[in-house]
PDB file of N, H, CA, C and O in Angstrom:
ATOM      1  N   MET A   1       0.971  -1.044   0.202  1.00  0.00           N
ATOM      2  CA  MET A   1       0.045   0.039  -0.034  1.00  0.00           C
ATOM      3  C   MET A   1       0.755   1.325  -0.013  1.00  0.00           C
ATOM      4  O   MET A   1       1.508   1.569   0.930  1.00  0.00           O
ATOM      5  N   SER A   2       0.605   2.078  -0.860  1.00  0.00           N
ATOM      6  H   SER A   2      -0.006   1.880  -1.626  1.00  0.00           H
ATOM      7  CA  SER A   2       1.436   3.395  -1.006  1.00  0.00           C
ATOM      8  C   SER A   2       0.888   4.516  -0.122  1.00  0.00           C
ATOM      9  O   SER A   2      -0.221   4.437   0.408  1.00  0.00           O
ATOM     10  N   ASP A   3       1.691   5.543   0.014  1.00  0.00           N
ATOM     11  H   ASP A   3       2.592   5.608  -0.416  1.00  0.00           H
ATOM     12  CA  ASP A   3       1.230   6.617   0.797  1.00  0.00           C
ATOM     13  C   ASP A   3       0.468   7.800   0.122  1.00  0.00           C
ATOM     14  O   ASP A   3       0.072   8.811   0.702  1.00  0.00           O
ATOM     15  N   HIS A   4       0.320   7.475  -1.320  1.00  0.00           N
ATOM     16  H   HIS A   4       0.643   6.654  -1.791  1.00  0.00           H
ATOM     17  CA  HIS A   4      -0.488   8.472  -2.124  1.00  0.00           C
ATOM     18  C   HIS A   4      -1.237   7.770  -3.142  1.00  0.00           C
ATOM     19  O   HIS A   4      -0.957   6.599  -3.399  1.00  0.00           O
ATOM     20  N   HIS A   5      -2.137   8.363  -3.726  1.00  0.00           N
ATOM     21  H   HIS A   5      -2.364   9.314  -3.517  1.00  0.00           H
ATOM     22  CA  HIS A   5      -3.132   7.687  -4.761  1.00  0.00           C
ATOM     23  C   HIS A   5      -2.959   8.527  -6.122  1.00  0.00           C
ATOM     24  O   HIS A   5      -2.593   9.702  -6.082  1.00  0.00           O
ATOM     25  N   THR A   6      -3.203   7.956  -7.162  1.00  0.00           N
ATOM     26  H   THR A   6      -3.501   7.002  -7.194  1.00  0.00           H
ATOM     27  CA  THR A   6      -3.196   8.431  -8.351  1.00  0.00           C
ATOM     28  C   THR A   6      -4.621   8.004  -9.133  1.00  0.00           C
ATOM     29  O   THR A   6      -5.112   6.876  -9.140  1.00  0.00           O
ATOM     30  N   TYR A   7      -5.121   9.132  -9.749  1.00  0.00           N
ATOM     31  H   TYR A   7      -4.721  10.049  -9.743  1.00  0.00           H
ATOM     32  CA  TYR A   7      -6.515   9.056 -10.236  1.00  0.00           C
ATOM     33  C   TYR A   7      -6.307   9.478 -11.763  1.00  0.00           C
ATOM     34  O   TYR A   7      -5.335  10.039 -12.267  1.00  0.00           O
ATOM     35  N   LYS A   8      -7.654   8.993 -12.435  1.00  0.00           N
ATOM     36  H   LYS A   8      -8.444   8.537 -12.026  1.00  0.00           H
ATOM     37  CA  LYS A   8      -7.720   9.242 -13.849  1.00  0.00           C
ATOM     38  C   LYS A   8      -9.381   9.757 -13.805  1.00  0.00           C
ATOM     39  O   LYS A   8     -10.201   9.253 -13.038  1.00  0.00           O
ATOM     40  N   LYS A   9      -9.650  10.693 -14.634  1.00  0.00           N
ATOM     41  H   LYS A   9      -8.983  11.102 -15.257  1.00  0.00           H
ATOM     42  CA  LYS A   9     -10.635  11.390 -14.751  1.00  0.00           C
ATOM     43  C   LYS A   9     -11.526  11.003 -16.077  1.00  0.00           C
ATOM     44  O   LYS A   9     -10.868  11.198 -17.099  1.00  0.00           O
ATOM     45  N   THR A  10     -12.523  10.630 -16.266  1.00  0.00           N
ATOM     46  H   THR A  10     -13.057  10.472 -15.436  1.00  0.00           H
ATOM     47  CA  THR A  10     -13.258  10.445 -17.343  1.00  0.00           C
ATOM     48  C   THR A  10     -14.722  10.938 -17.294  1.00  0.00           C
ATOM     49  O   THR A  10     -15.347  11.064 -16.241  1.00  0.00           O
ATOM     50  N   GLU A  11     -15.236  11.215 -18.572  1.00  0.00           N
ATOM     51  H   GLU A  11     -14.728  11.112 -19.428  1.00  0.00           H
ATOM     52  CA  GLU A  11     -16.447  12.093 -18.663  1.00  0.00           C
ATOM     53  C   GLU A  11     -17.524  11.054 -19.128  1.00  0.00           C
ATOM     54  O   GLU A  11     -17.303  10.176 -19.962  1.00  0.00           O
ATOM     55  N   LEU A  12     -18.813  11.278 -18.435  1.00  0.00           N
ATOM     56  H   LEU A  12     -18.993  11.992 -17.758  1.00  0.00           H
ATOM     57  CA  LEU A  12     -19.952  10.479 -18.649  1.00  0.00           C
ATOM     58  C   LEU A  12     -21.105  11.414 -18.908  1.00  0.00           C
ATOM     59  O   LEU A  12     -21.065  12.562 -18.466  1.00  0.00           O
ATOM     60  N   VAL A  13     -22.178  10.951 -19.641  1.00  0.00           N
ATOM     61  H   VAL A  13     -22.210  10.019 -20.000  1.00  0.00           H
ATOM     62  CA  VAL A  13     -23.607  11.467 -19.758  1.00  0.00           C
ATOM     63  C   VAL A  13     -24.643  10.619 -19.374  1.00  0.00           C
ATOM     64  O   VAL A  13     -24.851   9.574 -19.992  1.00  0.00           O
ATOM     65  N   GLY A  14     -25.278  10.943 -18.467  1.00  0.00           N
ATOM     66  H   GLY A  14     -25.110  11.791 -17.965  1.00  0.00           H
ATOM     67  CA  GLY A  14     -26.440  10.194 -18.058  1.00  0.00           C
ATOM     68  C   GLY A  14     -27.693  10.841 -18.336  1.00  0.00           C
ATOM     69  O   GLY A  14     -27.703  12.039 -18.618  1.00  0.00           O
ATOM     70  N   SER A  15     -28.778  10.145 -18.281  1.00  0.00           N
ATOM     71  H   SER A  15     -28.770   9.172 -18.052  1.00  0.00           H
ATOM     72  CA  SER A  15     -30.096  10.794 -18.518  1.00  0.00           C
ATOM     73  C   SER A  15     -31.107  10.171 -17.757  1.00  0.00           C
ATOM     74  O   SER A  15     -30.825   9.082 -17.257  1.00  0.00           O
ATOM     75  N   SER A  16     -32.178  10.624 -17.579  1.00  0.00           N
ATOM     76  H   SER A  16     -32.407  11.509 -17.985  1.00  0.00           H
ATOM     77  CA  SER A  16     -33.466  10.274 -16.893  1.00  0.00           C
ATOM     78  C   SER A  16     -34.556  11.130 -17.186  1.00  0.00           C
ATOM     79  O   SER A  16     -34.402  12.340 -17.352  1.00  0.00           O
ATOM     80  N   GLN A  17     -35.853  10.448 -17.272  1.00  0.00           N
ATOM     81  H   GLN A  17     -35.978   9.465 -17.137  1.00  0.00           H
ATOM     82  CA  GLN A  17     -36.870  10.976 -17.572  1.00  0.00           C
ATOM     83  C   GLN A  17     -37.454  11.468 -16.243  1.00  0.00           C
ATOM     84  O   GLN A  17     -38.441  12.201 -16.305  1.00  0.00           O
ATOM     85  N   THR A  18     -36.892  11.106 -14.925  1.00  0.00           N
ATOM     86  H   THR A  18     -36.091  10.511 -14.875  1.00  0.00           H
ATOM     87  CA  THR A  18     -37.496  11.587 -13.848  1.00  0.00           C
ATOM     88  C   THR A  18     -36.831  12.844 -13.132  1.00  0.00           C
ATOM     89  O   THR A  18     -37.576  13.714 -12.681  1.00  0.00           O
ATOM     90  N   SER A  19     -35.526  12.956 -13.021  1.00  0.00           N
ATOM     91  H   SER A  19     -34.921  12.249 -13.387  1.00  0.00           H
ATOM     92  CA  SER A  19     -34.779  14.002 -12.492  1.00  0.00           C
ATOM     93  C   SER A  19     -33.222  14.001 -12.751  1.00  0.00           C
ATOM     94  O   SER A  19     -32.627  13.131 -13.388  1.00  0.00           O
ATOM     95  N   ILE A  20     -32.632  15.155 -12.135  1.00  0.00           N
ATOM     96  H   ILE A  20     -33.115  15.861 -11.618  1.00  0.00           H
ATOM     97  CA  ILE A  20     -31.265  15.320 -12.503  1.00  0.00           C
ATOM     98  C   ILE A  20     -30.560  14.197 -11.640  1.00  0.00           C
ATOM     99  O   ILE A  20     -29.641  13.538 -12.125  1.00  0.00           O
ATOM    100  N   GLU A  21     -30.998  14.001 -10.383  1.00  0.00           N
ATOM    101  H   GLU A  21     -31.744  14.537  -9.988  1.00  0.00           H
ATOM    102  CA  GLU A  21     -30.377  13.249  -9.511  1.00  0.00           C
ATOM    103  C   GLU A  21     -30.268  11.520 -10.042  1.00  0.00           C
ATOM    104  O   GLU A  21     -29.301  10.783  -9.846  1.00  0.00           O
ATOM    105  N   ASP A  22     -31.585  11.151 -10.770  1.00  0.00           N
ATOM    106  H   ASP A  22     -32.370  11.750 -10.929  1.00  0.00           H
ATOM    107  CA  ASP A  22     -31.680   9.959 -11.355  1.00  0.00           C
ATOM    108  C   ASP A  22     -30.536   9.918 -12.437  1.00  0.00           C
ATOM    109  O   ASP A  22     -29.759   8.966 -12.508  1.00  0.00           O
ATOM    110  N   ALA A  23     -30.482  10.946 -13.226  1.00  0.00           N
ATOM    111  H   ALA A  23     -31.113  11.719 -13.168  1.00  0.00           H
ATOM    112  CA  ALA A  23     -29.477  10.956 -14.299  1.00  0.00           C
ATOM    113  C   ALA A  23     -28.143  10.771 -13.830  1.00  0.00           C
ATOM    114  O   ALA A  23     -27.518   9.831 -14.322  1.00  0.00           O
ATOM    115  N   ILE A  24     -27.608  11.457 -13.010  1.00  0.00           N
ATOM    116  H   ILE A  24     -28.116  12.221 -12.611  1.00  0.00           H
ATOM    117  CA  ILE A  24     -26.444  11.045 -12.149  1.00  0.00           C
ATOM    118  C   ILE A  24     -26.171   9.806 -11.704  1.00  0.00           C
ATOM    119  O   ILE A  24     -25.037   9.350 -11.849  1.00  0.00           O
ATOM    120  N   ASN A  25     -27.153   9.091 -11.107  1.00  0.00           N
ATOM    121  H   ASN A  25     -28.075   9.461 -10.988  1.00  0.00           H
ATOM    122  CA  ASN A  25     -27.287   7.654 -10.536  1.00  0.00           C
ATOM    123  C   ASN A  25     -27.273   6.656 -11.542  1.00  0.00           C
ATOM    124  O   ASN A  25     -26.745   5.555 -11.384  1.00  0.00           O
ATOM    125  N   ASN A  26     -27.936   7.085 -12.733  1.00  0.00           N
ATOM    126  H   ASN A  26     -28.366   7.979 -12.862  1.00  0.00           H
ATOM    127  CA  ASN A  26     -27.949   6.118 -13.838  1.00  0.00           C
ATOM    128  C   ASN A  26     -26.513   6.107 -14.295  1.00  0.00           C
ATOM    129  O   ASN A  26     -25.919   5.029 -14.330  1.00  0.00           O
ATOM    130  N   ALA A  27     -25.917   7.213 -14.643  1.00  0.00           N
ATOM    131  H   ALA A  27     -26.400   8.089 -14.614  1.00  0.00           H
ATOM    132  CA  ALA A  27     -24.487   7.229 -15.199  1.00  0.00           C
ATOM    133  C   ALA A  27     -23.560   6.355 -14.359  1.00  0.00           C
ATOM    134  O   ALA A  27     -22.930   5.383 -14.777  1.00  0.00           O
ATOM    135  N   LEU A  28     -23.566   6.874 -13.027  1.00  0.00           N
ATOM    136  H   LEU A  28     -24.078   7.663 -12.688  1.00  0.00           H
ATOM    137  CA  LEU A  28     -22.794   6.102 -12.145  1.00  0.00           C
ATOM    138  C   LEU A  28     -22.968   4.517 -11.989  1.00  0.00           C
ATOM    139  O   LEU A  28     -21.963   3.834 -11.792  1.00  0.00           O
ATOM    140  N   ALA A  29     -24.017   4.027 -12.061  1.00  0.00           N
ATOM    141  H   ALA A  29     -24.833   4.582 -12.222  1.00  0.00           H
ATOM    142  CA  ALA A  29     -24.420   2.676 -11.957  1.00  0.00           C
ATOM    143  C   ALA A  29     -24.005   2.031 -13.261  1.00  0.00           C
ATOM    144  O   ALA A  29     -23.707   0.837 -13.224  1.00  0.00           O
ATOM    145  N   GLU A  30     -23.953   2.662 -14.375  1.00  0.00           N
ATOM    146  H   GLU A  30     -24.196   3.632 -14.406  1.00  0.00           H
ATOM    147  CA  GLU A  30     -23.693   1.852 -15.573  1.00  0.00           C
ATOM    148  C   GLU A  30     -21.978   1.860 -15.852  1.00  0.00           C
ATOM    149  O   GLU A  30     -21.318   0.966 -16.381  1.00  0.00           O
ATOM    150  N   ALA A  31     -21.491   3.201 -15.303  1.00  0.00           N
ATOM    151  H   ALA A  31     -22.027   3.928 -14.873  1.00  0.00           H
ATOM    152  CA  ALA A  31     -20.174   3.112 -15.337  1.00  0.00           C
ATOM    153  C   ALA A  31     -19.338   2.281 -14.355  1.00  0.00           C
ATOM    154  O   ALA A  31     -18.195   1.902 -14.608  1.00  0.00           O
ATOM    155  N   GLY A  32     -20.058   2.003 -13.109  1.00  0.00           N
ATOM    156  H   GLY A  32     -20.987   2.310 -12.903  1.00  0.00           H
ATOM    157  CA  GLY A  32     -19.607   1.133 -12.023  1.00  0.00           C
ATOM    158  C   GLY A  32     -19.590  -0.196 -12.408  1.00  0.00           C
ATOM    159  O   GLY A  32     -19.051  -0.990 -11.638  1.00  0.00           O
ATOM    160  N   LYS A  33     -20.200  -0.711 -13.720  1.00  0.00           N
ATOM    161  H   LYS A  33     -20.638  -0.066 -14.346  1.00  0.00           H
ATOM    162  CA  LYS A  33     -20.060  -2.081 -14.086  1.00  0.00           C
ATOM    163  C   LYS A  33     -18.637  -2.303 -14.864  1.00  0.00           C
ATOM    164  O   LYS A  33     -18.266  -3.462 -15.049  1.00  0.00           O
ATOM    165  N   SER A  34     -17.854  -1.236 -15.312  1.00  0.00           N
ATOM    166  H   SER A  34     -18.156  -0.294 -15.162  1.00  0.00           H
ATOM    167  CA  SER A  34     -16.893  -1.487 -15.954  1.00  0.00           C
ATOM    168  C   SER A  34     -15.714  -0.816 -15.204  1.00  0.00           C
ATOM    169  O   SER A  34     -14.588  -1.305 -15.300  1.00  0.00           O
ATOM    170  N   ILE A  35     -15.958   0.353 -14.418  1.00  0.00           N
ATOM    171  H   ILE A  35     -16.873   0.750 -14.341  1.00  0.00           H
ATOM    172  CA  ILE A  35     -14.906   1.144 -13.990  1.00  0.00           C
ATOM    173  C   ILE A  35     -14.906   0.939 -12.391  1.00  0.00           C
ATOM    174  O   ILE A  35     -15.860   1.124 -11.635  1.00  0.00           O
ATOM    175  N   LYS A  36     -13.641   0.526 -12.069  1.00  0.00           N
ATOM    176  H   LYS A  36     -12.866   0.377 -12.683  1.00  0.00           H
ATOM    177  CA  LYS A  36     -13.577   0.214 -10.386  1.00  0.00           C
ATOM    178  C   LYS A  36     -12.971   1.605  -9.880  1.00  0.00           C
ATOM    179  O   LYS A  36     -12.339   2.509 -10.428  1.00  0.00           O
ATOM    180  N   HIS A  37     -13.435   1.376  -8.623  1.00  0.00           N
ATOM    181  H   HIS A  37     -13.948   0.642  -8.178  1.00  0.00           H
ATOM    182  CA  HIS A  37     -12.590   2.450  -7.725  1.00  0.00           C
ATOM    183  C   HIS A  37     -13.215   4.017  -7.883  1.00  0.00           C
ATOM    184  O   HIS A  37     -12.655   5.020  -7.439  1.00  0.00           O
ATOM    185  N   MET A  38     -14.215   4.004  -8.451  1.00  0.00           N
ATOM    186  H   MET A  38     -14.670   3.190  -8.811  1.00  0.00           H
ATOM    187  CA  MET A  38     -14.746   5.303  -8.507  1.00  0.00           C
ATOM    188  C   MET A  38     -14.839   6.163  -7.125  1.00  0.00           C
ATOM    189  O   MET A  38     -15.591   5.714  -6.260  1.00  0.00           O
ATOM    190  N   GLU A  39     -14.254   7.152  -6.903  1.00  0.00           N
ATOM    191  H   GLU A  39     -13.643   7.517  -7.606  1.00  0.00           H
ATOM    192  CA  GLU A  39     -14.549   7.935  -5.756  1.00  0.00           C
ATOM    193  C   GLU A  39     -14.807   9.369  -5.731  1.00  0.00           C
ATOM    194  O   GLU A  39     -14.596   9.929  -4.656  1.00  0.00           O
ATOM    195  N   TRP A  40     -15.266  10.143  -6.812  1.00  0.00           N
ATOM    196  H   TRP A  40     -15.437   9.687  -7.686  1.00  0.00           H
ATOM    197  CA  TRP A  40     -15.886  11.395  -6.743  1.00  0.00           C
ATOM    198  C   TRP A  40     -16.375  11.659  -8.070  1.00  0.00           C
ATOM    199  O   TRP A  40     -15.918  11.120  -9.078  1.00  0.00           O
ATOM    200  N   PHE A  41     -17.391  12.568  -8.052  1.00  0.00           N
ATOM    201  H   PHE A  41     -17.762  13.006  -7.233  1.00  0.00           H
ATOM    202  CA  PHE A  41     -17.797  13.171  -9.405  1.00  0.00           C
ATOM    203  C   PHE A  41     -17.996  14.516  -9.330  1.00  0.00           C
ATOM    204  O   PHE A  41     -18.035  15.034  -8.214  1.00  0.00           O
ATOM    205  N   GLU A  42     -18.152  15.280 -10.463  1.00  0.00           N
ATOM    206  H   GLU A  42     -18.121  14.860 -11.370  1.00  0.00           H
ATOM    207  CA  GLU A  42     -18.456  16.818 -10.674  1.00  0.00           C
ATOM    208  C   GLU A  42     -19.293  16.996 -11.661  1.00  0.00           C
ATOM    209  O   GLU A  42     -18.952  16.555 -12.758  1.00  0.00           O
ATOM    210  N   VAL A  43     -20.446  17.604 -11.544  1.00  0.00           N
ATOM    211  H   VAL A  43     -20.723  17.963 -10.652  1.00  0.00           H
ATOM    212  CA  VAL A  43     -21.638  17.882 -12.593  1.00  0.00           C
ATOM    213  C   VAL A  43     -20.901  19.094 -13.362  1.00  0.00           C
ATOM    214  O   VAL A  43     -20.631  20.137 -12.766  1.00  0.00           O
ATOM    215  N   VAL A  44     -20.632  18.917 -14.551  1.00  0.00           N
ATOM    216  H   VAL A  44     -20.851  18.070 -15.035  1.00  0.00           H
ATOM    217  CA  VAL A  44     -20.145  20.022 -15.546  1.00  0.00           C
ATOM    218  C   VAL A  44     -21.129  20.790 -16.507  1.00  0.00           C
ATOM    219  O   VAL A  44     -20.947  21.887 -17.035  1.00  0.00           O
ATOM    220  N   GLU A  45     -22.350  19.844 -16.621  1.00  0.00           N
ATOM    221  H   GLU A  45     -22.497  18.952 -16.192  1.00  0.00           H
ATOM    222  CA  GLU A  45     -23.362  20.571 -17.652  1.00  0.00           C
ATOM    223  C   GLU A  45     -24.575  19.930 -17.296  1.00  0.00           C
ATOM    224  O   GLU A  45     -24.567  18.844 -16.716  1.00  0.00           O
ATOM    225  N   THR A  46     -25.647  20.545 -17.611  1.00  0.00           N
ATOM    226  H   THR A  46     -25.653  21.427 -18.082  1.00  0.00           H
ATOM    227  CA  THR A  46     -27.089  20.122 -17.140  1.00  0.00           C
ATOM    228  C   THR A  46     -27.875  20.309 -18.508  1.00  0.00           C
ATOM    229  O   THR A  46     -27.565  21.300 -19.171  1.00  0.00           O
ATOM    230  N   ARG A  47     -28.673  19.621 -18.909  1.00  0.00           N
ATOM    231  H   ARG A  47     -28.925  18.817 -18.371  1.00  0.00           H
ATOM    232  CA  ARG A  47     -29.397  19.822 -20.182  1.00  0.00           C
ATOM    233  C   ARG A  47     -30.732  19.188 -20.084  1.00  0.00           C
ATOM    234  O   ARG A  47     -30.948  18.451 -19.123  1.00  0.00           O
ATOM    235  N   GLY A  48     -31.572  19.376 -20.895  1.00  0.00           N
ATOM    236  H   GLY A  48     -31.396  19.975 -21.677  1.00  0.00           H
ATOM    237  CA  GLY A  48     -32.955  18.728 -21.043  1.00  0.00           C
ATOM    238  C   GLY A  48     -33.583  18.969 -22.289  1.00  0.00           C
ATOM    239  O   GLY A  48     -33.321  19.938 -23.002  1.00  0.00           O
ATOM    240  N   HIS A  49     -34.531  17.965 -22.589  1.00  0.00           N
ATOM    241  H   HIS A  49     -34.744  17.178 -22.010  1.00  0.00           H
ATOM    242  CA  HIS A  49     -35.200  17.674 -23.734  1.00  0.00           C
ATOM    243  C   HIS A  49     -36.687  18.167 -23.340  1.00  0.00           C
ATOM    244  O   HIS A  49     -37.250  17.782 -22.315  1.00  0.00           O
ATOM    245  N   ILE A  50     -37.256  19.056 -24.263  1.00  0.00           N
ATOM    246  H   ILE A  50     -36.799  19.369 -25.096  1.00  0.00           H
ATOM    247  CA  ILE A  50     -38.672  19.576 -24.149  1.00  0.00           C
ATOM    248  C   ILE A  50     -39.585  18.996 -24.941  1.00  0.00           C
ATOM    249  O   ILE A  50     -39.367  18.967 -26.152  1.00  0.00           O
ATOM    250  N   ARG A  51     -40.653  18.488 -24.460  1.00  0.00           N
ATOM    251  H   ARG A  51     -40.830  18.512 -23.476  1.00  0.00           H
ATOM    252  CA  ARG A  51     -41.884  18.227 -25.198  1.00  0.00           C
ATOM    253  C   ARG A  51     -43.235  18.621 -24.769  1.00  0.00           C
ATOM    254  O   ARG A  51     -43.678  18.406 -23.640  1.00  0.00           O
ATOM    255  N   ASP A  52     -43.891  19.227 -25.754  1.00  0.00           N
ATOM    256  H   ASP A  52     -43.531  19.402 -26.671  1.00  0.00           H
ATOM    257  CA  ASP A  52     -45.013  19.531 -25.273  1.00  0.00           C
ATOM    258  C   ASP A  52     -45.109  20.376 -24.039  1.00  0.00           C
ATOM    259  O   ASP A  52     -45.999  20.321 -23.190  1.00  0.00           O
ATOM    260  N   ASN A  53     -43.804  21.362 -24.068  1.00  0.00           N
ATOM    261  H   ASN A  53     -43.081  21.407 -24.757  1.00  0.00           H
ATOM    262  CA  ASN A  53     -43.826  22.498 -23.202  1.00  0.00           C
ATOM    263  C   ASN A  53     -43.361  21.938 -21.656  1.00  0.00           C
ATOM    264  O   ASN A  53     -43.187  22.652 -20.668  1.00  0.00           O
ATOM    265  N   LYS A  54     -43.217  20.537 -21.727  1.00  0.00           N
ATOM    266  H   LYS A  54     -43.357  19.957 -22.530  1.00  0.00           H
ATOM    267  CA  LYS A  54     -42.577  20.012 -20.295  1.00  0.00           C
ATOM    268  C   LYS A  54     -41.141  19.245 -20.553  1.00  0.00           C
ATOM    269  O   LYS A  54     -40.722  18.860 -21.645  1.00  0.00           O
ATOM    270  N   VAL A  55     -40.524  19.125 -19.332  1.00  0.00           N
ATOM    271  H   VAL A  55     -40.864  19.438 -18.445  1.00  0.00           H
ATOM    272  CA  VAL A  55     -39.263  18.238 -19.544  1.00  0.00           C
ATOM    273  C   VAL A  55     -39.438  16.877 -19.744  1.00  0.00           C
ATOM    274  O   VAL A  55     -39.830  16.167 -18.817  1.00  0.00           O
ATOM    275  N   GLU A  56     -39.165  16.374 -20.975  1.00  0.00           N
ATOM    276  H   GLU A  56     -38.847  16.951 -21.728  1.00  0.00           H
ATOM    277  CA  GLU A  56     -39.130  15.069 -21.540  1.00  0.00           C
ATOM    278  C   GLU A  56     -37.860  14.219 -20.831  1.00  0.00           C
ATOM    279  O   GLU A  56     -38.092  13.151 -20.265  1.00  0.00           O
ATOM    280  N   HIS A  57     -36.817  14.645 -20.888  1.00  0.00           N
ATOM    281  H   HIS A  57     -36.628  15.513 -21.348  1.00  0.00           H
ATOM    282  CA  HIS A  57     -35.660  14.061 -20.378  1.00  0.00           C
ATOM    283  C   HIS A  57     -34.546  15.047 -19.744  1.00  0.00           C
ATOM    284  O   HIS A  57     -34.149  16.090 -20.262  1.00  0.00           O
ATOM    285  N   PHE A  58     -34.145  14.519 -18.567  1.00  0.00           N
ATOM    286  H   PHE A  58     -34.468  13.671 -18.146  1.00  0.00           H
ATOM    287  CA  PHE A  58     -32.932  15.342 -17.938  1.00  0.00           C
ATOM    288  C   PHE A  58     -31.583  14.845 -18.673  1.00  0.00           C
ATOM    289  O   PHE A  58     -31.536  13.669 -19.036  1.00  0.00           O
ATOM    290  N   GLN A  59     -30.684  15.544 -18.862  1.00  0.00           N
ATOM    291  H   GLN A  59     -30.722  16.499 -18.568  1.00  0.00           H
ATOM    292  CA  GLN A  59     -29.286  14.838 -19.417  1.00  0.00           C
ATOM    293  C   GLN A  59     -28.185  15.648 -18.561  1.00  0.00           C
ATOM    294  O   GLN A  59     -28.191  16.879 -18.559  1.00  0.00           O
ATOM    295  N   VAL A  60     -27.191  14.859 -17.798  1.00  0.00           N
ATOM    296  H   VAL A  60     -27.185  13.859 -17.800  1.00  0.00           H
ATOM    297  CA  VAL A  60     -26.187  15.495 -17.107  1.00  0.00           C
ATOM    298  C   VAL A  60     -24.839  14.855 -17.445  1.00  0.00           C
ATOM    299  O   VAL A  60     -24.646  13.640 -17.419  1.00  0.00           O
ATOM    300  N   THR A  61     -23.817  15.879 -17.803  1.00  0.00           N
ATOM    301  H   THR A  61     -23.973  16.867 -17.824  1.00  0.00           H
ATOM    302  CA  THR A  61     -22.562  15.403 -18.023  1.00  0.00           C
ATOM    303  C   THR A  61     -21.711  15.544 -16.685  1.00  0.00           C
ATOM    304  O   THR A  61     -21.722  16.549 -15.975  1.00  0.00           O
ATOM    305  N   LEU A  62     -20.982  14.406 -16.448  1.00  0.00           N
ATOM    306  H   LEU A  62     -20.972  13.589 -17.025  1.00  0.00           H
ATOM    307  CA  LEU A  62     -20.340  14.219 -15.208  1.00  0.00           C
ATOM    308  C   LEU A  62     -18.639  14.055 -15.508  1.00  0.00           C
ATOM    309  O   LEU A  62     -18.237  13.433 -16.491  1.00  0.00           O
ATOM    310  N   LYS A  63     -17.898  14.573 -14.717  1.00  0.00           N
ATOM    311  H   LYS A  63     -18.225  15.078 -13.919  1.00  0.00           H
ATOM    312  CA  LYS A  63     -16.510  14.114 -14.629  1.00  0.00           C
ATOM    313  C   LYS A  63     -16.490  13.055 -13.524  1.00  0.00           C
ATOM    314  O   LYS A  63     -17.149  13.191 -12.493  1.00  0.00           O
ATOM    315  N   VAL A  64     -15.836  12.162 -13.733  1.00  0.00           N
ATOM    316  H   VAL A  64     -15.301  12.051 -14.571  1.00  0.00           H
ATOM    317  CA  VAL A  64     -15.865  10.825 -12.803  1.00  0.00           C
ATOM    318  C   VAL A  64     -14.325  10.923 -12.525  1.00  0.00           C
ATOM    319  O   VAL A  64     -13.604  11.096 -13.508  1.00  0.00           O
ATOM    320  N   GLY A  65     -13.720  10.825 -11.226  1.00  0.00           N
ATOM    321  H   GLY A  65     -14.306  10.685 -10.428  1.00  0.00           H
ATOM    322  CA  GLY A  65     -12.479  10.351 -10.864  1.00  0.00           C
ATOM    323  C   GLY A  65     -12.537   9.053 -10.126  1.00  0.00           C
ATOM    324  O   GLY A  65     -13.267   8.824  -9.162  1.00  0.00           O
ATOM    325  N   PHE A  66     -11.537   8.079 -10.782  1.00  0.00           N
ATOM    326  H   PHE A  66     -10.944   8.265 -11.565  1.00  0.00           H
ATOM    327  CA  PHE A  66     -11.366   6.831 -10.026  1.00  0.00           C
ATOM    328  C   PHE A  66      -9.871   6.608  -9.890  1.00  0.00           C
ATOM    329  O   PHE A  66      -9.022   7.045 -10.668  1.00  0.00           O
ATOM    330  N   ARG A  67      -9.671   5.933  -8.894  1.00  0.00           N
ATOM    331  H   ARG A  67     -10.360   5.579  -8.263  1.00  0.00           H
ATOM    332  CA  ARG A  67      -8.259   5.673  -8.456  1.00  0.00           C
ATOM    333  C   ARG A  67      -7.829   4.439  -9.235  1.00  0.00           C
ATOM    334  O   ARG A  67      -8.484   3.404  -9.357  1.00  0.00           O
ATOM    335  N   ILE A  68      -6.562   4.718  -9.772  1.00  0.00           N
ATOM    336  H   ILE A  68      -6.029   5.558  -9.673  1.00  0.00           H
ATOM    337  CA  ILE A  68      -5.728   3.873 -10.547  1.00  0.00           C
ATOM    338  C   ILE A  68      -5.393   2.352  -9.565  1.00  0.00           C
ATOM    339  O   ILE A  68      -4.765   2.581  -8.532  1.00  0.00           O
ATOM    340  N   ALA A  69      -5.630   1.404  -9.728  1.00  0.00           N
ATOM    341  H   ALA A  69      -6.140   1.218 -10.567  1.00  0.00           H
ATOM    342  CA  ALA A  69      -5.623   0.162  -9.039  1.00  0.00           C
ATOM    343  C   ALA A  69      -4.165   0.122  -8.404  1.00  0.00           C
ATOM    344  O   ALA A  69      -3.207   0.421  -9.117  1.00  0.00           O
ATOM    345  N   ASN A  70      -3.982  -0.239  -7.088  1.00  0.00           N
ATOM    346  H   ASN A  70      -4.760  -0.482  -6.508  1.00  0.00           H
ATOM    347  CA  ASN A  70      -2.832  -0.430  -6.350  1.00  0.00           C
ATOM    348  C   ASN A  70      -1.860   0.962  -6.251  1.00  0.00           C
ATOM    349  O   ASN A  70      -0.637   0.905  -6.124  1.00  0.00           O
ATOM    350  N   SER A  71      -2.579   2.120  -6.327  1.00  0.00           N
ATOM    351  H   SER A  71      -3.573   2.166  -6.430  1.00  0.00           H
ATOM    352  CA  SER A  71      -1.761   3.384  -6.405  1.00  0.00           C
ATOM    353  C   SER A  71      -2.000   3.935  -4.943  1.00  0.00           C
ATOM    354  O   SER A  71      -1.481   4.994  -4.589  1.00  0.00           O
TER     355      SER A  71
END
């Protein structure tokens, strides 16, 4: 075990018909299937799709930091 950690950042886009929070959780859940050691996220962009004057979809762009294994 080292006394420091090294991280990598990647960008994800999540979506949901329900909420921004669900869009974030959807992106993290899918990414967690293949990215290990995720430790933090930052919302960098929020968008939505409008249909009939209502929000149809929320879309959120995230930067996710994950620790490099054994660092």
